[in-house]
DONUMI-981693 format. One record per residue (C-alpha): residue number from 1; residue in three letters; x, y, z. Coordinates in Angstrom, 2 decimals, padded with zeros to 5 digits. Example, Ala and Ser with C-alpha at 12.3 -4.5 7.8 and 13.67 -1.06 7.14 Angstrom:
# DONUMI-981693
+------+------+---------+---------+---------+
: resi : resn :    east :   north :      up :
+------+------+---------+---------+---------+
:    1 :  ALA :  012.30 : -004.50 :  007.80 :
:    2 :  SER :  013.67 : -001.06 :  007.14 :
+------+------+---------+---------+---------+
END
This chain:
# DONUMI-981693
+------+------+---------+---------+---------+
: resi : resn :    east :   north :      up :
+------+------+---------+---------+---------+
:    1 :  UNK : -030.35 : -042.36 : -075.70 :
:    2 :  UNK : -029.41 : -041.35 : -072.03 :
:    3 :  UNK : -026.73 : -038.86 : -073.22 :
:    4 :  UNK : -029.83 : -037.40 : -075.30 :
:    5 :  UNK : -032.22 : -037.17 : -072.90 :
:    6 :  UNK : -029.64 : -035.37 : -070.43 :
:    7 :  UNK : -028.79 : -032.96 : -073.03 :
:    8 :  UNK : -032.43 : -032.49 : -073.74 :
:    9 :  UNK : -033.22 : -031.57 : -070.08 :
:   10 :  UNK : -030.00 : -029.40 : -069.80 :
:   11 :  UNK : -031.38 : -027.38 : -072.69 :
:   12 :  UNK : -034.79 : -027.13 : -071.39 :
:   13 :  UNK : -033.49 : -025.90 : -068.25 :
:   14 :  UNK : -031.25 : -023.46 : -069.78 :
:   15 :  UNK : -034.00 : -021.98 : -072.00 :
:   16 :  UNK : -036.27 : -021.83 : -068.86 :
:   17 :  UNK : -033.87 : -019.82 : -066.82 :
:   18 :  UNK : -033.39 : -017.55 : -070.00 :
:   19 :  UNK : -037.40 : -016.87 : -070.12 :
:   20 :  UNK : -037.19 : -016.12 : -066.60 :
:   21 :  UNK : -034.50 : -013.64 : -066.63 :
:   22 :  UNK : -036.39 : -012.15 : -069.71 :
:   23 :  UNK : -039.64 : -012.29 : -067.63 :
:   24 :  UNK : -038.13 : -010.43 : -064.89 :
:   25 :  UNK : -036.27 : -007.52 : -066.77 :
:   26 :  UNK : -039.87 : -006.93 : -068.49 :
:   27 :  UNK : -041.50 : -006.71 : -065.12 :
:   28 :  UNK : -038.46 : -004.06 : -063.97 :
:   29 :  UNK : -038.95 : -002.16 : -067.06 :
:   30 :  UNK : -042.84 : -001.77 : -066.36 :
:   31 :  UNK : -042.02 : -000.96 : -062.53 :
:   32 :  UNK : -043.69 : -003.81 : -061.41 :
:   33 :  UNK : -042.93 : -005.65 : -058.10 :
:   34 :  UNK : -041.60 : -009.27 : -058.22 :
:   35 :  UNK : -043.92 : -011.60 : -057.34 :
:   36 :  UNK : -043.93 : -012.95 : -053.75 :
:   37 :  UNK : -042.38 : -016.76 : -053.74 :
:   38 :  UNK : -044.68 : -019.31 : -052.35 :
:   39 :  UNK : -043.58 : -020.58 : -049.18 :
:   40 :  UNK : -044.41 : -023.98 : -047.59 :
:   41 :  UNK : -045.62 : -024.34 : -044.22 :
:   42 :  UNK : -041.76 : -025.39 : -042.67 :
:   43 :  UNK : -040.31 : -022.30 : -044.57 :
:   44 :  UNK : -043.21 : -019.77 : -043.04 :
:   45 :  UNK : -042.32 : -021.31 : -039.52 :
:   46 :  UNK : -038.41 : -021.05 : -039.73 :
:   47 :  UNK : -039.09 : -017.28 : -040.89 :
:   48 :  UNK : -041.46 : -016.37 : -038.01 :
:   49 :  UNK : -039.07 : -017.71 : -035.72 :
:   50 :  UNK : -035.83 : -015.88 : -037.34 :
:   51 :  UNK : -038.16 : -012.65 : -037.21 :
:   52 :  UNK : -038.65 : -013.43 : -033.63 :
:   53 :  UNK : -035.09 : -013.91 : -032.99 :
:   54 :  UNK : -034.30 : -010.65 : -035.14 :
:   55 :  UNK : -036.92 : -008.56 : -032.78 :
:   56 :  UNK : -035.26 : -010.02 : -029.53 :
:   57 :  UNK : -031.68 : -009.27 : -030.64 :
:   58 :  UNK : -033.24 : -005.67 : -031.33 :
:   59 :  UNK : -034.78 : -005.31 : -028.21 :
:   60 :  UNK : -031.49 : -006.24 : -026.40 :
:   61 :  UNK : -029.23 : -003.59 : -028.60 :
:   62 :  UNK : -031.83 : -001.05 : -027.80 :
:   63 :  UNK : -031.21 : -001.97 : -023.92 :
:   64 :  UNK : -027.33 : -002.00 : -024.38 :
:   65 :  UNK : -027.24 :  001.39 : -026.09 :
:   66 :  UNK : -029.44 :  002.69 : -023.29 :
:   67 :  UNK : -026.93 :  001.28 : -020.86 :
:   68 :  UNK : -024.02 :  002.78 : -022.59 :
:   69 :  UNK : -025.57 :  005.92 : -022.74 :
:   70 :  UNK : -026.22 :  005.91 : -019.16 :
:   71 :  UNK : -022.41 :  004.87 : -018.36 :
:   72 :  UNK : -021.49 :  007.88 : -020.72 :
:   73 :  UNK : -023.48 :  010.26 : -018.68 :
:   74 :  UNK : -022.07 :  008.98 : -015.57 :
:   75 :  UNK : -018.44 :  009.44 : -016.97 :
:   76 :  UNK : -019.09 :  013.04 : -018.04 :
:   77 :  UNK : -020.79 :  013.84 : -014.61 :
:   78 :  UNK : -017.77 :  012.34 : -012.69 :
:   79 :  UNK : -015.32 :  014.56 : -015.47 :
:   80 :  UNK : -017.23 :  017.70 : -014.57 :
:   81 :  UNK : -016.96 :  017.10 : -010.87 :
:   82 :  UNK : -013.21 :  016.50 : -010.98 :
:   83 :  UNK : -012.96 :  019.64 : -013.18 :
:   84 :  UNK : -014.87 :  021.85 : -010.50 :
:   85 :  UNK : -012.90 :  020.08 : -007.53 :
:   86 :  UNK : -009.68 :  021.25 : -009.31 :
:   87 :  UNK : -010.72 :  024.48 : -009.94 :
:   88 :  UNK : -011.79 :  024.77 : -006.27 :
:   89 :  UNK : -008.32 :  023.43 : -004.89 :
:   90 :  UNK : -006.99 :  026.01 : -006.87 :
:   91 :  UNK : -009.09 :  028.80 : -005.44 :
:   92 :  UNK : -008.22 :  027.82 : -002.22 :
:   93 :  UNK : -004.43 :  027.68 : -003.00 :
:   94 :  UNK : -005.05 :  031.29 : -003.93 :
:   95 :  UNK : -006.95 :  032.23 : -000.85 :
:   96 :  UNK : -004.37 :  030.40 :  001.45 :
:   97 :  UNK : -001.80 :  032.62 : -000.46 :
:   98 :  UNK : -003.19 :  035.64 :  000.26 :
:   99 :  UNK : -004.24 :  034.91 :  003.70 :
:  100 :  UNK : -000.53 :  034.34 :  004.38 :
:  101 :  UNK :  000.75 :  037.14 :  002.38 :
:  102 :  UNK : -001.47 :  039.40 :  004.85 :
:  103 :  UNK : -000.41 :  037.69 :  007.69 :
:  104 :  UNK :  003.07 :  038.22 :  006.87 :
:  105 :  UNK :  002.19 :  042.15 :  006.26 :
:  106 :  UNK :  000.58 :  042.40 :  009.69 :
:  107 :  UNK :  003.73 :  040.66 :  011.28 :
:  108 :  UNK :  005.78 :  043.81 :  009.47 :
:  109 :  UNK :  008.54 :  044.70 :  012.01 :
:  110 :  UNK :  008.17 :  048.26 :  013.11 :
:  111 :  UNK :  011.01 :  051.04 :  012.61 :
:  112 :  UNK :  012.82 :  053.34 :  014.99 :
:  113 :  UNK :  009.62 :  055.71 :  014.65 :
:  114 :  UNK :  007.19 :  053.35 :  015.76 :
:  115 :  UNK :  005.81 :  052.68 :  012.23 :
:  116 :  UNK :  005.35 :  049.44 :  010.35 :
:  117 :  UNK :  007.84 :  049.28 :  007.63 :
:  118 :  UNK :  006.29 :  048.32 :  004.52 :
:  119 :  UNK :  007.56 :  045.60 :  002.25 :
:  120 :  UNK :  007.40 :  046.58 : -001.13 :
:  121 :  UNK :  007.02 :  044.27 : -003.85 :
:  122 :  UNK :  007.22 :  044.84 : -007.76 :
:  123 :  UNK :  004.14 :  043.89 : -009.80 :
:  124 :  UNK :  004.54 :  040.81 : -011.87 :
:  125 :  UNK :  004.67 :  043.25 : -015.45 :
:  126 :  UNK :  007.47 :  045.05 : -013.78 :
:  127 :  UNK :  009.56 :  042.18 : -013.02 :
:  128 :  UNK :  008.72 :  040.41 : -016.35 :
:  129 :  UNK :  009.76 :  043.73 : -017.92 :
:  130 :  UNK :  013.16 :  043.71 : -016.37 :
:  131 :  UNK :  013.86 :  039.96 : -017.46 :
:  132 :  UNK :  012.52 :  041.02 : -021.33 :
:  133 :  UNK :  015.31 :  043.62 : -021.09 :
:  134 :  UNK :  017.62 :  040.66 : -022.03 :
:  135 :  UNK :  015.45 :  039.60 : -024.80 :
:  136 :  UNK :  014.97 :  042.45 : -027.47 :
:  137 :  UNK :  011.98 :  041.97 : -029.56 :
:  138 :  UNK :  010.05 :  039.47 : -027.10 :
:  139 :  UNK :  006.89 :  041.05 : -025.72 :
:  140 :  UNK :  004.39 :  040.60 : -022.57 :
:  141 :  UNK :  002.15 :  039.22 : -024.98 :
:  142 :  UNK :  004.43 :  036.68 : -026.45 :
:  143 :  UNK :  005.18 :  035.26 : -023.14 :
:  144 :  UNK :  001.51 :  034.67 : -022.14 :
:  145 :  UNK :  000.76 :  033.61 : -025.72 :
:  146 :  UNK :  000.17 :  029.80 : -026.99 :
:  147 :  UNK :  003.22 :  029.99 : -029.37 :
:  148 :  UNK :  005.91 :  027.44 : -028.33 :
:  149 :  UNK :  008.66 :  028.48 : -030.78 :
:  150 :  UNK :  012.37 :  027.74 : -029.72 :
:  151 :  UNK :  012.97 :  031.64 : -029.37 :
:  152 :  UNK :  010.48 :  031.99 : -026.72 :
:  153 :  UNK :  011.16 :  029.14 : -024.59 :
:  154 :  UNK :  014.25 :  030.93 : -022.65 :
:  155 :  UNK :  012.35 :  034.08 : -022.02 :
:  156 :  UNK :  009.44 :  032.53 : -020.64 :
:  157 :  UNK :  010.94 :  030.34 : -018.60 :
:  158 :  UNK :  013.14 :  033.17 : -017.16 :
:  159 :  UNK :  010.18 :  035.08 : -016.51 :
:  160 :  UNK :  008.58 :  032.31 : -014.67 :
:  161 :  UNK :  011.59 :  031.81 : -012.46 :
:  162 :  UNK :  011.93 :  035.71 : -011.69 :
:  163 :  UNK :  008.25 :  035.92 : -010.55 :
:  164 :  UNK :  008.53 :  032.72 : -008.70 :
:  165 :  UNK :  011.54 :  033.83 : -006.72 :
:  166 :  UNK :  010.80 :  037.55 : -006.45 :
:  167 :  UNK :  007.08 :  037.02 : -005.35 :
:  168 :  UNK :  006.82 :  034.36 : -002.55 :
:  169 :  UNK :  003.41 :  035.77 : -001.84 :
:  170 :  UNK :  002.17 :  034.43 : -005.02 :
:  171 :  UNK :  001.38 :  030.50 : -005.16 :
:  172 :  UNK :  002.29 :  028.10 : -008.37 :
:  173 :  UNK : -001.59 :  028.13 : -009.17 :
:  174 :  UNK : -001.83 :  032.05 : -008.97 :
:  175 :  UNK :  001.62 :  032.20 : -010.78 :
:  176 :  UNK :  000.15 :  029.70 : -013.63 :
:  177 :  UNK : -002.88 :  031.99 : -014.16 :
:  178 :  UNK : -001.08 :  035.03 : -014.54 :
:  179 :  UNK :  001.18 :  033.52 : -017.37 :
:  180 :  UNK : -002.26 :  031.68 : -018.67 :
:  181 :  UNK : -000.62 :  028.23 : -017.75 :
:  182 :  UNK : -001.16 :  025.43 : -015.59 :
:  183 :  UNK :  000.90 :  025.53 : -012.43 :
:  184 :  UNK :  002.27 :  022.29 : -012.96 :
:  185 :  UNK :  004.00 :  024.12 : -016.25 :
:  186 :  UNK :  005.46 :  026.86 : -013.99 :
:  187 :  UNK :  006.88 :  023.99 : -011.18 :
:  188 :  UNK :  008.13 :  022.54 : -014.66 :
:  189 :  UNK :  009.99 :  025.64 : -015.48 :
:  190 :  UNK :  011.18 :  026.34 : -012.28 :
:  191 :  UNK :  012.98 :  023.13 : -011.72 :
:  192 :  UNK :  014.44 :  023.04 : -015.23 :
:  193 :  UNK :  016.04 :  026.80 : -014.51 :
:  194 :  UNK :  017.29 :  025.34 : -011.18 :
:  195 :  UNK :  018.93 :  022.17 : -012.82 :
:  196 :  UNK :  020.45 :  024.49 : -015.51 :
:  197 :  UNK :  021.87 :  026.76 : -012.87 :
:  198 :  UNK :  023.04 :  023.61 : -010.84 :
:  199 :  UNK :  024.80 :  022.34 : -014.09 :
:  200 :  UNK :  026.75 :  025.96 : -014.87 :
+------+------+---------+---------+---------+
END
């Protein structure tokens, strides 16, 4: 008897579940919304507390996002300031080099006729043109360009070194601007060329 009752109960539950599923499908097909599940007062209290907790977390998240935006803005401001300082340092180095060059010209020795001798300096394009005679097919535009192919490395280093050695009046930052490079690239090129000469 007990077994039969359990089987009956199990069948009844299964039938009820099937009927509920059929009703839900029918409502969805008709476009009806599901009826709200009735809540006990304890469930309503728990749901209310959860909603308050979610609201608190959302407010905390909004505050954190505001703080992150503020920090990101400050970091960008610092980066911009550092970049401006670097540019000012480069300009100062160029100005210092120009002043030293003019001072050297003012101190130029006087020849036998009482006139100041002029210290003729070749222009950078003239120096580069002379170096590039050793590298047929390579142009000044190739040297200044962004390509880093193997056939351009040696002529580019040679041009930088020639300008560095002949034009002592130009600072590394100024030479870098001429070659469309950073002054550290010019320094590295000079050091590599000097090291290669030392090994030879």
